[in-house]
SETOR-229705 format. One record per residue (C-alpha): x, y negated, z negated. Coordinates in steps of 0.02 Angstrom, whole numbers, padded with zeros to 5 digits, always signed. Example, Ala and Ser with C-alpha at 12.3 -4.5 7.8 and 13.67 -1.06 7.14 Angstrom:
<sites>
        x        y        z
   +00615   +00225   -00390
   +00684   +00053   -00357
</sites>
This chain:
<sites>
        x        y        z
   -06164   -08862   -00160
   -06107   -09023   -00096
   -06074   -09016   +00086
   -05936   -09144   +00175
   -06017   -09194   +00354
   -05863   -09063   +00418
   -05896   -08920   +00317
   -06095   -08949   +00389
   -06049   -08973   +00569
   -05936   -08803   +00560
   -06043   -08704   +00476
   -06165   -08775   +00583
   -06062   -08744   +00747
   -05990   -08559   +00679
   -06194   -08489   +00661
   -06237   -08565   +00828
   -06087   -08459   +00912
   -06109   -08335   +00843
   -06280   -08319   +00889
   -06242   -08354   +01072
   -06107   -08205   +01043
   -05943   -08310   +01023
   -05899   -08323   +00860
   -05732   -08386   +00874
   -05763   -08521   +00999
   -05685   -08667   +00913
   -05790   -08839   +00904
   -05673   -08982   +00993
   -05748   -09154   +01010
   -05818   -09135   +01176
   -05950   -08993   +01087
   -06044   -09138   +00986
   -06118   -09178   +01164
   -06198   -09012   +01200
   -06378   -09001   +01231
   -06381   -08873   +01093
   -06273   -08954   +00955
   -06310   -09138   +00969
   -06450   -09142   +00897
   -06385   -09056   +00729
   -06226   -09195   +00742
   -06352   -09318   +00717
   -06456   -09247   +00617
   -06296   -09230   +00478
   -06239   -09386   +00519
   -06422   -09460   +00445
   -06391   -09345   +00319
   -06227   -09364   +00262
   -06269   -09572   +00275
   -06409   -09565   +00184
   -06330   -09462   +00045
   -06205   -09625   +00051
   -06319   -09758   +00003
   -06301   -09803   +00206
   -06498   -09813   +00238
   -06486   -09914   +00389
   -06362   -09825   +00456
   -06454   -09641   +00397
   -06615   -09719   +00512
   -06516   -09762   +00658
   -06442   -09596   +00686
   -06635   -09542   +00650
   -06691   -09656   +00785
   -06537   -09616   +00912
   -06613   -09400   +00866
   -06776   -09458   +00940
   -06749   -09571   +01054
   -06622   -09445   +01152
   -06672   -09267   +01112
   -06875   -09303   +01045
   -06819   -09231   +00880
   -06903   -09299   +00722
   -06793   -09272   +00568
   -06800   -09399   +00401
   -06629   -09433   +00364
   -06684   -09392   +00156
   -06709   -09203   +00226
   -06612   -09075   +00115
   -06576   -08962   +00248
   -06437   -08817   +00203
   -06275   -08761   +00325
   -06282   -08671   +00462
   -06448   -08750   +00575
   -06475   -08720   +00718
   -06603   -08795   +00847
   -06570   -08732   +01016
   -06707   -08836   +01090
   -06748   -08988   +01007
   -06881   -09062   +01111
   -07035   -09120   +01028
   -06994   -09055   +00879
   -07020   -09152   +00683
   -06949   -09077   +00502
   -07041   -09168   +00393
   -07023   -09037   +00265
   -06985   -09024   +00084
   -06827   -08963   +00111
   -06749   -08839   +00225
   -06619   -08695   +00151
   -06463   -08626   +00243
   -06469   -08543   +00417
   -06623   -08600   +00463
   -06637   -08544   +00649
   -06803   -08690   +00722
   -06858   -08694   +00905
   -06947   -08838   +01010
   -07129   -08885   +00960
   -07094   -08836   +00788
   -07195   -08939   +00666
   -07157   -08937   +00484
   -07267   -09076   +00369
   -07404   -09116   +00258
   -07586   -09062   +00313
   -07626   -09266   +00312
   -07535   -09430   +00352
   -07401   -09433   +00227
   -07307   -09616   +00296
   -07213   -09614   +00113
   -07141   -09461   +00160
   -07204   -09377   -00013
   -07106   -09202   -00033
   -07249   -09127   -00131
   -07359   -09135   +00000
   -07235   -09036   +00133
   -07174   -08858   +00144
   -07004   -08793   +00051
   -06929   -08678   +00183
   -06804   -08539   +00120
   -06648   -08481   +00193
   -06612   -08385   +00348
   -06784   -08432   +00411
   -06819   -08414   +00596
   -06979   -08535   +00664
   -07023   -08487   +00821
   -07071   -08587   +00987
   -07237   -08696   +00935
   -07274   -08664   +00759
   -07330   -08766   +00644
   -07310   -08768   +00454
   -07432   -08880   +00360
   -07443   -08934   +00181
   -07366   -08859   +00039
   -07316   -08718   +00043
   -07162   -08584   +00046
   -07067   -08498   +00164
   -06977   -08375   +00071
   -06804   -08306   +00143
   -06778   -08229   +00293
   -06965   -08247   +00357
   -07023   -08277   +00543
   -07165   -08394   +00591
   -07206   -08318   +00770
   -07220   -08445   +00929
   -07369   -08542   +00901
   -07448   -08476   +00736
   -07528   -08600   +00624
   -07465   -08573   +00452
   -07584   -08632   +00294
   -07536   -08519   +00151
   -07354   -08460   +00094
   -07260   -08337   +00183
   -07158   -08208   +00080
   -06989   -08169   +00088
   -06954   -08055   +00232
   -07100   -08075   +00319
   -07188   -08123   +00481
   -07341   -08254   +00511
   -07406   -08234   +00666
   -07576   -08297   +00744
   -07704   -08459   +00721
   -07719   -08478   +00588
   -07554   -08358   +00542
   -07584   -08187   +00467
   -07431   -08111   +00384
   -07361   -07955   +00423
   -07221   -07859   +00322
   -07074   -07812   +00410
   -07024   -07698   +00281
   -06970   -07523   +00296
   -07122   -07453   +00243
   -07218   -07528   +00379
   -07110   -07483   +00497
   -07066   -07309   +00457
   -07272   -07258   +00476
   -07243   -07307   +00682
</sites>
């Protein structure tokens, strides 16, 4: 499904408000200037401009995001609705794609294992839906983060993470978060 800029921003705002315990807070024009929503607004403006073929304008939005919030996000990166970036500082989102309802904390890096200035999606991670990337997580290479997985703080992920799993450590080890494992505690 293709979303309009307004639909993306509505979904992003609703999810952010739900996470902070205010699911029915209306989005007003000044909401776009808050430190938790302004970077997402710029990501969506860049994404929309790129989708319409306005490449230079898209790059300007991306550059503004980098200059103001120290977050690097390619305008052509497909990101599903419901994006939340509570603290964007030092974040690099060089993924192949990011699914819906992603939560990405500061100092996260998604990218290739080697320098890739041409932005080849086949060298970059694919992030599923409802994924949480904790502070300082590094996800490198052509791997897949399954739906609902969590990457722990400062984890370095170099292999696929199954849906619903937890990746922790350096290099990351995979832990299941299913009811079978939790029932033994």
